VOGU-3710 file (C-alpha; in Angstrom, 3 decimals, decimal comma):
1> mpsrsfrlaa> 124,082/13,822/-15,203  127,714/12,647/-15,294  128,820/10,328/-17,907  129,182/6,207/-16,727  132,640/6,845/-16,527  133,090/10,237/-14,447  130,729/7,891/-12,323  133,011/5,425/-12,339  136,545/6,986/-11,538  134,414/9,113/-8,969
11> avalalvglr> 133,640/6,370/-7,250  137,047/4,262/-7,741  138,411/7,576/-5,647  135,795/7,805/-3,314  136,060/3,819/-2,293  140,134/4,164/-2,633  139,549/7,387/-0,143  137,056/5,275/2,259  140,823/3,234/2,166  143,317/4,884/2,573
21> wivntnpwsg> 141,115/7,249/5,500  140,041/3,452/7,485  143,621/2,232/7,639  146,600/4,940/7,293  144,697/8,306/8,540  142,058/7,752/11,179  142,429/10,379/14,259  139,440/9,408/16,070  140,398/5,588/16,227  137,785/3,630/18,457
31> ptvlhlaegh> 138,367/-0,059/19,967  139,475/-2,002/17,488  137,105/-4,506/15,571  139,871/-5,603/13,141  143,431/-6,440/12,649  144,627/-5,497/9,075  148,385/-4,873/10,932  150,758/-3,769/13,349  149,408/-0,597/14,535  145,956/-0,505/12,314
41> gvhlndwvtl> 142,910/-1,798/12,027  139,292/-1,244/11,415  137,820/0,684/14,232  134,626/1,326/15,781  133,999/4,598/14,470  135,551/4,422/10,726  132,335/5,861/9,907  134,148/8,295/7,661  135,337/5,141/5,450  131,357/3,809/5,622
51> vcwaaaamlv> 130,358/7,061/4,034  132,742/7,158/1,280  131,758/3,426/0,296  128,202/4,529/0,324  128,783/7,779/-1,868  130,585/4,996/-4,165  128,210/2,663/-4,719  124,790/5,604/-4,708  127,436/6,989/-7,873  127,613/3,622/-9,211
61> wprlaavrla> 124,103/2,129/-9,356  122,143/5,858/-9,749  118,552/3,609/-9,869  118,813/2,212/-7,463  119,652/5,446/-5,275  117,395/6,612/-6,423  115,045/4,249/-6,067  116,281/4,165/-2,038  115,474/7,607/-1,421  111,861/7,567/-3,204
71> qpvtsrsvdh> 111,076/4,996/-1,419  108,498/5,987/0,587  108,419/3,824/4,669  105,954/2,157/4,882  105,704/1,192/8,029  104,448/3,998/9,845  101,546/5,518/6,345  98,740/5,699/6,503  95,810/3,566/4,436  93,520/6,921/3,889
81> srspr> 91,457/4,632/1,241  89,869/3,098/4,329  88,637/6,228/6,358  84,857/6,553/6,429  84,192/9,808/5,023
//
Protein backbone atom coordinates (compact mmCIF):
# COMPACT_ATOMS: atom_id res chain seq x y z
CA UNK A 1 0.00 0.00 0.00
CA UNK A 2 1.48 3.39 -0.98
CA UNK A 3 2.11 5.93 1.76
CA UNK A 4 -0.56 8.44 2.70
CA UNK A 5 1.44 11.38 1.33
CA UNK A 6 1.88 9.62 -2.02
CA UNK A 7 -1.84 8.84 -2.19
CA UNK A 8 -2.75 12.46 -1.41
CA UNK A 9 -0.30 13.78 -4.02
CA UNK A 10 -1.70 11.39 -6.64
CA UNK A 11 -5.26 12.37 -5.70
CA UNK A 12 -4.46 16.08 -6.08
CA UNK A 13 -2.81 15.39 -9.44
CA UNK A 14 -5.86 13.45 -10.67
CA UNK A 15 -8.20 16.19 -9.45
CA UNK A 16 -6.17 18.84 -11.28
CA UNK A 17 -6.04 16.74 -14.47
CA UNK A 18 -9.82 16.41 -14.27
CA UNK A 19 -10.24 20.14 -13.72
CA UNK A 20 -7.91 20.98 -16.61
CA UNK A 21 -9.81 18.59 -18.88
CA UNK A 22 -13.18 20.08 -17.98
CA UNK A 23 -12.03 23.69 -18.51
CA UNK A 24 -9.53 23.62 -21.38
CA UNK A 25 -9.00 20.48 -23.41
CA UNK A 26 -12.23 18.58 -23.95
CA UNK A 27 -12.15 17.69 -27.68
CA UNK A 28 -15.52 15.88 -27.53
CA UNK A 29 -17.57 18.79 -26.22
CA UNK A 30 -21.25 18.08 -26.07
CA UNK A 31 -24.07 20.39 -25.01
CA UNK A 32 -22.90 22.89 -22.39
CA UNK A 33 -24.45 22.38 -18.96
CA UNK A 34 -22.66 25.17 -17.07
CA UNK A 35 -20.82 28.17 -18.53
CA UNK A 36 -17.64 28.98 -16.60
CA UNK A 37 -16.31 31.69 -18.91
CA UNK A 38 -16.57 32.72 -22.54
CA UNK A 39 -15.69 29.61 -24.51
CA UNK A 40 -15.35 27.38 -21.43
CA UNK A 41 -17.96 25.31 -19.68
CA UNK A 42 -19.04 21.98 -18.26
CA UNK A 43 -20.36 19.60 -20.91
CA UNK A 44 -22.60 16.56 -20.69
CA UNK A 45 -19.86 14.18 -21.77
CA UNK A 46 -17.10 15.25 -19.39
CA UNK A 47 -16.75 11.67 -18.19
CA UNK A 48 -12.95 11.90 -18.12
CA UNK A 49 -13.20 14.43 -15.31
CA UNK A 50 -15.60 12.24 -13.36
CA UNK A 51 -13.30 9.22 -13.76
CA UNK A 52 -10.29 11.24 -12.59
CA UNK A 53 -12.19 12.57 -9.57
CA UNK A 54 -13.49 9.09 -8.68
CA UNK A 55 -9.96 7.68 -8.86
CA UNK A 56 -8.74 10.54 -6.67
CA UNK A 57 -11.44 9.79 -4.10
CA UNK A 58 -10.51 6.10 -4.07
CA UNK A 59 -6.87 7.05 -3.47
CA UNK A 60 -7.73 9.35 -0.58
CA UNK A 61 -10.19 6.92 1.03
CA UNK A 62 -8.91 3.43 0.12
CA UNK A 63 -10.86 1.72 2.91
CA UNK A 64 -14.15 3.15 1.63
CA UNK A 65 -13.26 2.09 -1.92
CA UNK A 66 -12.44 -1.44 -0.76
CA UNK A 67 -15.73 -1.70 1.12
CA UNK A 68 -17.75 -0.40 -1.81
CA UNK A 69 -16.06 -2.72 -4.30
CA UNK A 70 -16.35 -5.76 -2.03
CA UNK A 71 -20.06 -5.37 -1.21
CA UNK A 72 -22.26 -7.85 -3.06
CA UNK A 73 -25.29 -6.65 -4.97
CA UNK A 74 -27.97 -7.49 -2.41
CA UNK A 75 -30.94 -6.91 -4.67
CA UNK A 76 -29.86 -9.81 -6.89
CA UNK A 77 -28.57 -12.13 -4.20
CA UNK A 78 -30.60 -15.21 -3.35
CA UNK A 79 -31.21 -16.38 0.20
CA UNK A 80 -30.27 -20.07 0.09
CA UNK A 81 -30.78 -20.59 3.81
CA UNK A 82 -34.56 -20.99 3.37
CA UNK A 83 -34.49 -23.37 0.45
CA UNK A 84 -35.96 -26.83 1.13
CA UNK A 85 -33.56 -29.75 1.21
